[in-house]
N, C-alpha and C positions, 0 to 999 in steps of 0.2 A: 562277804555278807551281802553286799549290794549288787552282786552280779545278777543278771537277769536273762530270762529266756523270752525272746521276741517271737510270738506266734502269729503267723498270717494265715487265717482260714481262707481257702480259695476253692469254694464249692461251686462247680460249674452249673449244676442243675438248679441252684438257688437263684440264679441271675435273673434280674428284671428284664434285661435286654439279651437277646441271643448272643452267646459267646462274649458276654460283657467283659470278662476279665482279660481276654486276649484281643479285644478291639483296641485300636490305637486312639488314644485321647490326646489331641494336639501332638501327634507323632510318636507317642509312647503308650504301650499297653498299660491297662490298669494294674495288672499283676507286677509288671516291671517297675512301675512307679512305686508300688508298695515295697518291693524288694530294695530299690535304691534308697528309699526313706529309712527302712530298717537297717541297712548296712551303714548309713550315715550315723545312725544313732548308736549302733553296737560298738562296744569297746573290745579289747583283747580277751576279756574274761566272759563276755556275753556270747550267746548263740542265737541264731535265727533258724526258725523251723516253719515250714509250710505244711499244712495239712490239707489234703485235696482229694477229690474223687476223679481227677482228670489225668490221663497219661500225658497230655500235652503240657499241662501246668507242671507236672512232675519233671518233664524234660527241661522246661524253663528254669526250674529250681536247680536242677543238676548243672546246667550250663552256667549258672551264677555261683556255683560252689556252695549251695545251701542244702542242708538236710531237709528231707521231705518225707511225709508219711501219706500213703495213698490207700484209700478205702472207697471203693465204688458205691458202697451202701451208706456212706457218711451223709448225715442230714443234720443241719444246724439251724436253729432259730434263736430269737432273743431270749427264750425261756431256758434253753438247754446248753447254750454255747459255752458258758463258763465251766459247767460240770463236765461236758464232753472234752474240753481242752485239758482239764485236770486229769481225767481218766487216760488221755492219750499222751500225757507228758510225765507219767510217773517214773519212767526210767531216765529222766533228765535230772541232773543234780541241782539245777537252779530252782530255788523255791519261789523267787519273785518272777511273775509272769506279766509281760505287757502284751495283751491280746489286741492286735491292730488289724482292722479290716480294710481291704483294698478299695471298697466302694465309696470312700470319702477322700478323693484324690487331692483336695486342697489342703489337707493336713500335712504339715511339714515336720521334719525331724526336730527343729527347735521347739515346736509345740509339744511333741512327745517327750522331749527332754524336760521341759518345764513341768509337765504332768508327773513324770517319774520322780523328780526331786520333791514335789509336793507329797507324793505317795510315801516316800521315805520318812516323812515327818509324822506319818499317821501310825496308829496302832489298831489292830483288829478291824481293819476297814478294807473295802474295795473302792477304788477310785473309778467313777463312771463319767464318761464324757457326756455333757449336756449343753444345751444352748438356752439362753434366757428367752422367755416368751411373755411379752406384755400384751395381754389379751383383754379386750373390752367385749363383754358378752351382755346379752339382754335376757331378761326373763319377761314372761307375758303375764300381765295383770289386767284382768277385765278387757282383754283385747288390745291393750296398749303395751308398747315396749318400755321396759324399765332398765336403765343402764346399771350394770354391775361390773365393777373393776376387780380383777383378780390380781393380787400382788404376789411377788415371790414365786411365780410360776416358771417352771422350766420343763424342757422336753429332752428326753434321752435321744441322742443321735446315733449311738452304736458305733462311733468311730473307733473307740478303744476302751478297754477295761484294764486296770492294773491291780493285781492282787497277789497275795501270798497263798500258795497252794494249801499249806497246813492250816492257815487261818480260815479259809473257806471250807475246808473239809470238816473242821470242828463245828461249823454252822452258826456260831455266835459272832456275827460281824455286822458292822455298820456300812451303809452305802454313803459315800461322800462325793459331792459333785465336783467336777472340773469343768469350768465354763469355757467353751470354745466360741470364738466370735461368729456371728451370723454369716459373715463372709466366707469363713472356712468350713462351716458346718454342713454344707450341702452334701446330702447322701444320694447317690445315684439309684433312683427307684424307677425311673422312666426316661424316655428320650428327652423330655424337657430338662430334667436335671443334668443329663449328659451335655446338652447344648450350653447350659449355663456354666457348667464347669469348664468346658472348652473355651468359652469366651473369657472366663476369669483367668485361665492359664495363659491366654494370649495377651493379657494386659501387660503393658510396659509401665515402668516408673519414669515419669517426666518431671524434672525439676526445673522450675523457673527461678533463675537468679535475677533478682530485681533490686532496684534502689529507688528511693524517693521518700519524701517527707512532706509535711504540710509547709515546711520552710522553703525547700528547694523545688517543690512541685511534685505532682503525683502522676504526671503523664506516662511514665514508664510502667507504673503499677497498673493503670487502666489499660494500657496497651497489652500488657501480659495477660490481664484478666479477659480481655476481648478474645485473645487466642485460646486461653484455657477454657472458656465457655463453649468453644467449638469441639472440645475433646471430651467424648463421653465413654470411650472404650478403654481408657488408660488411667492410672493413678496420677494425680496432680499434687505436687508439693511446692510451695513457694519458700525460698530461702532469701533472707536479707540480712544486712548488718544490723546488729542490735540497736544502733542509733536510729534506725529507720523503723523500728518495731511498731511504734504507736500507729503511724500512718498506714503501714502495710496491713497490720492486723485489723484496724478499723475498717478498711476497705475490703479486705479479702477473706478474713477468717470465717465469715459467715458461711462461705461456700467451700473454702479450701483450708488445708492444713498449712500453717505458716510457722517457720522456724527462724527465730532471730538468733544470730550467732556472732561471737567475737571473731571467730575464724571461719569465714564462709567457705573457703577452699576445703578445709578439712571436713566440715559438715556435709558439703555436697559429695565429696568422695566417700564418706562413711555411709551415705545413703545408697551407694552403689546404683546410680541411675542408669537407665537405658539411653536417655536423652537429657541433655542440659540445654536450656534456652536462656542465653545471657542477654538480658535487657538492661545493661549497665553502662552503656557507652563503651569506650575503648577498653579492650582486654589485653592482658599480658601473655606473651608467648609461653612462658613456663606453665602458667595455669591451664591454658588450653591443651598443651601437650600432656599434662597429667590426666586431664579428663579423657583424652583419647587413649592413653595407655591403660586407663581403667575400663576401657571398652565402651565409653559413652559416645553417642552421636552428639555433635556440638553445633548448635544453631545460634548465631549471634545477630542482634539487631543494632543498627546505628553504631557500627564499630569500624574505626579506622586505625586501631591500635596494632601492635606487633602480633597479638594473638589472632587477629582476623585472618592472617595468611594461612593459619593452620586449622581453622574451623572447617567443618564439613560444608556449611553454607552460611553466607552473610547477606542479610537484607539491609542495604543502605538506602532505604526508601526516601530519605530526605535529600539525597544528592542525585540530581538528574545527570550530572557529568561524572563518569567514573574517576575515582581518586586512586585506585589501585588496580593492578592487573590480576586476572584469575577468573576461570570459568565458574568458580563457586560463588562469586560476587553477583548480586542482583541489585541493580540500581534504579532509583527513580520512583515516580508516583504510582506505577503499576503494582507496587508491592506495599503501598501504604494502606494499612488496615485501620478503619475507623472504630471508635468506641461503639459499644452495643447500642447506646441510646440513639444513634443516628440511623439505625436499621429501619425504623419506622417514621423517621422525621420527614416532614414535607418541605422540599426545596421551594424557595421563593419564586414567584412569578415577577416579571419586571413591573415596577411601579413608576408612574410618571413623576410622582412627588416623593421625596424622602420624608417619612414620618418618624423614623427612629434610627438612631445611630448606636452602634455597640463599641465600647472601649474595653479592651482586655490585653494584658501584657504578662500573662503567665503567673506562676506560683509565687515568685518573690518580687519581680519588677524592681531590680536593684537600682535602676536609674530613675525610678519614680516617674516613668513616662505616663502613667495613669493621670496623675495630677497635672503634669505639664500639658498633656493633651486636652484635658478638660478646660483648663484656663484658655487654651488657644481657640477652641471651638465654641465656647460658651456664648459669646455675643451673637454669633451667627445663629446658633440654635434658639436663643431667646427671640431673636428677631423673626425667625421663620417658624417658631413654635414646634421645634423638633424635640422629640423625646430622647433623652440620653440614658442608656443602660450601661452601667459600669460593672464589670466582673473582675474581681481580684482574688488572688489565692490566699490561703491561710497564713502564708509566710510573708505577706505584704506588711512591711514594718512601718510604712508611712500612713497607716489607716487613720490615726488621730488627725494628722494634718489634712487628709482628704475629707474626712467627715466635718472637720471644722470649716473648711472652705465651702463645702456644700451647704452647711447650715447658714452661712453668712452671705452666700451669693444671691439669695433672693429668687432663685428659679425653682419652681416646684415640680418641674418635669424631669427630675433626675431620680433614677432608681439605682441603688447600690446593692450588689450581691457579692458575698464572700464565700469561697470554697463550696460552690454549688455543684450539684450532680445532675442538673437539668439544663445545661447550656443550650442544647438544641432547641428548647422551647423559646428561649430568648432570640435565638437566631432566626426562628421561623417568622418573627415579626420585624426583623431589622432589614433595612434596605442597603445600608453601607456599614463598614466597620473600620476601626483603626486598631491594629494588632501587632504583636511581635511575630518573629519569623520562625515559629516552631510548628508543631503538629496542628495547631489551630488553623494554620493556613489552608490545610486540606479540608478541614471541617467547614471553613468558610466557602471554599470552592464547591463542596458538595451541596451546600445550601444556597449557592448562587448569589453570594453577597460581595459585590465589588468592594475592595478594601485597600486602605493605606497600610503599608507594612514597614516597620522599623526593626532593625536587628539590634539586640542588646550588646552584642560583641562580635568578634570576627568569626567565631565558630558558626554562629547563626547565619552570617553572611554567606557561608558556603552552601546553605540550603537554597538552591537556585530554582525552585519551582515558581516562586512568586514573582511574576513579571507581567508586563502589559499583555503579552500574548496569551496569558492564562487568566487575565482578569484583575490584575493587581497593579497598584502604584507602589513600587518599591523604592523608598528614599534612602536605603542603605543603613549603615551603622550609626547609632546615636552619636551626635556631636553638638557643638555649640550652635549650629545653624538649624538643628532639627525642628525647633518650634516654628520657624519661618517656613520650612518645607512642609510641615504638617498643615499649616494654615493654607498654603497655596494649593496643596493637593485636595484638601477637604473642600475648599471653596469651589474648585473646579468640578468636583463630583456633585456638589449640591446644585450649582448653577447651570452646568452643561449636561442636559439630559441625554443628548446624542453621544457624548463621550462616555457617560455612565452606561448607556445602552450597549455601546461597543464592548466595554469591559464585561458586561453581563453576558453578552453573546460569546465572547471568548471563553468565559468561565463555564458556560452552560453545556459545552461539549464534553466535559469531564464527568465521569461517574466512578465512584470509588467502592460502591457496595459489593461488587464482585471480586475485589482484590483479596478479601479475607479467605475466600474459597481457594483462590490460586495459591496463596501462601500455605494454607493448610494442606493442600494436595502435595506440595513439595515436601512438607514435613512428614506426611504419611508415607510418601514414596521412600523416604530414607528409612523409616521404621520397617517397611516391607523388605527393603534391601538388607537391613541388618538381620532380620528374621531368616532370610534366605542365604546369609553369609556372603552377599555380593556388594556390600556398601563400599568397602575400601578397594575393591577391584576397579571401581569406576571413579574413585576420588583420589 
């Protein structure tokens, strides 16, 4: 009862572009795409039929093992196509017909299957493919435009019709819409449509695997977004653990689809991505191998785990000194990509006097270095009337203690900022900074701010860019003597202009704004190699 006849009309003389049906669109002819889609949809009791006016298309049908009917006088348009198909399929036993046109190449077999299942739920109806159109039109009243909104408007796209031959022949039937997404509804009517369809077919699915929260910090989220914003030709999806959902969605979901999952590995594999970008620190070998077996290109950032050896490329931008062997590893500051807000930020010129100091220690600041540093430098700043700007993350658990101290210290030149998205603005007016040893180091270098650097833990200590040769005073991992070290380093930066100038000059030779392009070029090169089947020949 549910068996169907899939009819593909392939009329050469109706084409908007010469030889449209036998031209290759992204490497495959339109008619072959339609045949492949129909064969994917058809089951053992179904049949595929091509009706055509072309000997060449008849030959293509024959070579695909598909029945065809040829009539050089055949002419079809939107008004007669259903009637003509019924007349030419009377000798076929299938009553249900899925009429599928080859000039909508973005329609896929799952789309047609969904439409057919809906058709089976209907009675006395023809299912028509349409797309929604929200149009705002104007009427003219006394020479002025008056807005008129038209709701519930849709446009027939002619991608497919599904009907029962007997029902249509009786003449008493309803037309029921099946809505196709705007992305898939493009009908080739001119060369512009052809170009758009080709670009859409060339799109890859790129999954960013990220972690981060307001408690542990959002650096990896912003880093991934900075890369994602550079990608316009491909589909972007962010996947995170469900415990990070709030932070990731708050930051990213305005622009990108975000999936929060209990099982990130399964979610990513189910998405069948062309590329996975892991911005999650160390990865496991088994996870990376599963991605590779699934056909995905694997790009990792800040990864020293067992999985890194099996990725296609690893950017360990925070490590100047290689920690592992392999040509697919790229080390050091040349691959450090800044957040987008720094693209148009204005780096500082050298100032003879320090007017403002910046304190920031990441998303959580587990050692409460923010408050410890403030206590150390407060007297000097008061004496010299130096503004103190403090930036702390949303996960900073010592906020009450910090605000209490600020309220009682009696110094009115302290500004406290939490979980801000405009750090570059504060950096533009800061002459020195005291910071942790993470990605902020490179932001400080880009903005030409000589800084005192303290590592929260041993992993941060392995980030070896921040040193005197690059414009920093690095006092190592936090310990019981850190307060003394901060005081000494801060005092020297304040009092010794020549010393600060030397650090500034050391820092001023670095520029990170071109790094993003270099990283993206490597990513695009791998996508090109995958497209050409050459990726794993060179990896």
